[in-house]
C-alpha positions in Angstrom: 158.5 330.2 187.7 159.8 333.2 186.2 163.4 333.4 184.0 165.4 336.0 185.5 166.3 336.3 188.8 164.9 340.0 189.1 162.0 339.5 187.2 161.2 336.2 189.6 161.9 338.6 192.5 159.7 341.4 191.1 156.8 338.7 190.3 157.3 336.9 193.8 157.3 340.5 195.7 153.9 341.9 193.7 152.1 338.2 194.7 153.3 339.0 198.1 151.7 342.4 198.4 148.3 341.2 196.3 147.9 338.3 199.1 148.9 340.4 202.4 146.1 342.7 201.3 143.5 339.5 201.4 141.9 339.4 204.8 141.8 335.8 204.7 145.5 335.4 204.8 147.0 336.1 208.7 150.6 336.5 207.1 152.4 335.9 203.8 155.8 334.3 204.7 158.9 334.7 201.9 161.5 331.7 202.4 165.1 331.9 201.0 167.7 329.5 201.6 170.7 331.3 202.0 172.2 334.0 204.2 173.0 335.7 201.3 170.1 335.7 199.4 168.2 337.2 202.3 170.3 340.5 201.9 169.9 340.9 198.5 166.1 339.9 198.1 165.4 342.5 200.9 167.3 344.9 199.1 165.5 344.2 196.1 162.0 344.2 197.9 162.8 347.5 199.2 163.4 348.7 196.3 160.6 347.8 195.1 158.3 349.8 198.3 160.5 351.3 200.7 160.5 349.6 204.4 158.5 346.7 203.3 160.8 344.4 204.9 163.4 344.3 208.0 166.5 342.0 208.4 165.3 339.1 210.2 168.6 338.5 211.6 167.8 335.7 214.4 165.2 333.2 215.2 163.9 335.5 218.0 163.3 338.4 215.8 161.4 336.1 213.4 159.0 335.1 216.3 158.7 338.5 217.4 157.5 339.9 213.5 155.4 336.4 213.5 153.5 338.1 217.1 152.8 341.3 215.3 149.3 340.9 213.3 150.3 344.5 211.4 153.6 342.4 210.0 151.7 341.1 206.8 155.1 339.9 205.0 157.7 338.8 206.7 161.1 337.8 204.8 163.3 334.9 206.5 165.3 332.0 205.9 164.2 328.5 205.9 166.6 327.4 208.4 165.1 330.0 210.9 161.7 329.3 209.9 162.4 325.8 210.7 164.5 326.2 213.8 161.3 328.2 215.0 159.0 325.0 214.2 161.2 322.7 216.3 162.4 324.7 219.0 160.2 324.1 222.1 160.4 327.8 223.3 158.7 328.7 220.6 155.7 326.2 220.3 153.3 329.0 221.6 153.6 330.9 218.6 153.7 328.5 216.2 150.5 326.8 217.6 148.7 330.4 217.1 148.7 329.6 213.5 147.5 326.2 213.3 144.1 327.3 212.3 144.8 329.9 210.2 145.7 330.5 206.5 149.0 331.6 205.8 150.8 332.0 202.2 154.4 330.7 201.9 156.4 332.1 198.9 159.5 330.2 198.0 162.4 331.5 196.4 165.0 329.4 194.5 162.7 326.3 195.6 164.4 323.4 193.9 167.2 324.2 196.5 165.4 323.9 199.7 162.3 322.1 199.5 162.9 318.6 199.2 164.2 317.8 202.7 163.1 317.3 206.2 162.7 321.2 207.0 160.1 321.5 204.7 158.2 318.9 205.4 158.6 319.9 209.4 157.1 323.6 207.9 154.3 321.8 206.7 153.1 319.8 209.6 153.2 323.3 211.5 151.2 324.8 209.1 148.4 322.6 208.3 146.5 325.3 206.5 149.5 326.8 204.3 149.4 327.1 200.9 152.8 327.3 198.9 154.0 329.1 195.8 157.6 328.3 194.7 159.6 330.2 192.3 162.6 328.9 190.4 164.7 329.1 187.1 165.8 325.8 187.1 162.9 323.3 188.1 163.3 320.0 188.7 161.8 317.1 186.5 162.1 313.3 186.4 165.4 313.2 184.4 167.1 315.8 187.5 164.6 314.8 190.3 166.0 314.9 194.0 167.6 311.9 195.5 164.5 310.6 196.8 162.9 310.6 193.1 160.5 313.8 193.3 160.1 316.6 191.1 158.9 320.5 191.6 155.9 319.1 190.7 155.7 316.7 193.3 156.1 319.2 196.0 154.0 322.2 194.6 151.7 320.8 192.5 150.4 322.5 189.4 152.3 324.5 187.2 150.9 328.2 187.7 153.1 329.9 185.3 156.4 330.0 183.4 158.6 332.5 181.7 161.0 331.1 179.4 164.2 332.7 177.4 162.2 332.4 174.3 159.6 334.6 175.5 161.8 337.0 177.1 163.6 337.2 173.7 160.2 338.0 172.2 159.5 340.6 174.5 163.2 342.0 173.9 163.6 341.6 177.6 167.0 340.2 176.9 169.1 340.3 173.7 168.7 337.1 171.2 171.5 334.9 170.9 172.4 331.6 168.7 175.0 328.8 169.8 177.8 327.6 167.6 179.6 324.7 169.0 183.5 324.6 167.7 185.5 321.5 169.0 188.9 322.6 169.5 190.4 319.2 171.0 190.1 315.4 169.7 191.4 312.0 170.6 192.5 310.1 168.0 194.3 307.6 170.4 192.7 303.8 170.2 193.0 302.5 173.6 192.1 298.8 174.8 189.4 298.1 177.1 191.9 296.4 179.3 194.9 298.7 178.7 195.9 300.7 181.5 197.2 304.5 180.1 198.0 307.8 182.1 195.0 310.1 182.6 195.4 312.9 180.1 196.0 316.5 181.6 193.1 318.3 180.1 194.1 321.4 182.0 197.6 321.5 180.3 196.1 320.6 177.2 193.6 323.6 177.5 196.0 325.7 178.1 198.4 325.2 175.1 199.7 328.3 173.8 199.1 327.0 170.4 195.4 326.0 171.2 194.9 329.5 172.8 196.6 331.0 170.1 194.1 329.2 167.4 191.4 330.1 169.3 192.1 334.2 169.5 192.3 334.0 165.8 189.0 332.6 165.0 187.4 334.5 167.3 188.9 337.6 165.5 188.0 336.3 162.3 184.4 336.0 163.0 183.8 338.7 165.3 182.2 341.3 162.8 179.6 339.0 161.4 178.8 337.6 165.2 178.5 341.1 166.3 176.6 342.4 163.4 179.5 344.7 162.0 180.2 345.6 165.5 177.1 347.1 166.6 177.7 345.7 170.3 180.3 344.2 172.2 181.1 340.8 173.1 182.0 338.9 176.3 184.3 336.2 176.0 184.4 334.1 179.4 187.0 331.2 180.3 187.3 328.9 183.2 190.0 330.1 185.4 192.3 333.3 185.9 195.1 332.0 184.6 193.4 331.0 181.3 191.7 334.7 181.3 195.3 336.3 181.6 197.1 333.7 178.8 194.1 334.9 176.5 194.1 338.4 177.3 197.9 339.0 176.3 197.3 336.3 173.3 194.7 339.1 172.0 196.7 342.2 172.7 199.7 340.8 170.6 197.7 340.9 167.6 197.3 344.1 165.2 193.4 344.7 165.9 191.7 348.1 166.4 189.0 345.8 169.1 189.3 347.4 172.4 190.4 344.2 174.4 189.5 344.9 178.1 189.8 341.7 181.1 188.2 341.6 184.5 188.1 339.1 187.5 188.7 338.9 191.6 192.0 338.0 192.6 192.7 335.6 195.6 193.7 338.0 198.5 196.0 334.9 199.6 197.1 333.9 196.6 200.1 331.5 196.6 202.3 331.7 193.7 205.7 331.2 192.3 208.5 334.4 192.6 208.4 334.1 188.6 204.8 333.9 188.2 202.8 337.5 188.0 200.4 337.4 190.7 196.7 338.0 189.4 196.0 341.2 191.3 199.4 342.4 189.4 197.6 341.3 185.8 194.6 342.7 187.0 196.1 346.1 187.8 197.8 345.8 184.3 194.8 345.1 182.7 192.9 348.1 184.5 196.0 350.4 183.2 195.5 349.4 179.8 191.9 350.0 179.9 192.0 353.8 181.2 194.6 354.5 178.5 191.9 353.8 175.9 189.0 355.3 177.4 
């Protein structure tokens, strides 16, 4: 298991390369569980070594690749592999692997390896060996619905790379966490008393709360950024909240350069008197271009 997705992909790629040179291994299958990860991983693999893998755009293409003994590394989705295993028209090809040693390398294995698809693939490839890569493994406290953990599927942990290792290796910046409560409830409610639910969003978006938080951020900015030796990223839960914070920061008399970035909704609905988020983004970009 690796810490960062890029390093997980790089590690799994090198593992695929090394295993594909082993004469005992017929083929190495790299499985992902979503179409968007499929394209992303192919791009990263081919960046490491040009034309290492091709896009498996259908189960037929997957089967054609499996027929090619020179194709030592095949990248596909677990859904396509599952379809190949259960579809009768592909069984003559699948059956060829019954006595062969193959390796499955599975990216983001915490998402895709706890259902029927994994069981089906395991049944069709009895001599297969599995390596799972994930940044969020399942332990007893976050086990699957049937109570299984990542170790139940993949057995012994081969290696882990934690954020503390990445910080020590200077692959990522160090950080610390301070928790500051901005909302507190002082209302005493009897067990049998019915009360109207608190509008959380209204409280979080309250002008005074946002103003207080902006004041606090500006107050601690220098100490938290080591006298501005590096930048800071301020993340919020919604676009409307981002716009309110941005406008509040702009009101302050500070020499800090404040910028905002987000993706607006193409078909966003809004009242006529409210600024469309696209217009807000254009306004922020215009501000930024005037400063830089």
